[in-house]
C-alpha angles and dihedrals in degrees: 000000000000127000092252100072143291091263121097121238092256092049091050090050092051094046091048090055092049091049094048097043100039110013100045096053089048090049091049091053090049092048092051090048092052092049091048089057088067093068096241105318120209113289095250092050091048090051092050091049092051093047091049093048090046091058098039096057093063099048098081091047098046093110091053095053097041109112096355093123091054128085117277106277092207095053 
């Protein structure tokens, strides 16, 4: 097993597509819903919340996306 992850390159490519096509839109809807609960916060605060949420969503999936844009290392 390598230090990257236990997933193969093909599996990481497939999971990255699933995350981007299904998970990200769901996360965006959840983020907008959370911001709407604040009853229209000041523009700067709203911007900071969206930037923070935009960074936080990717952290758990970092290992899936790492190296996906590169050529297949096993080929």
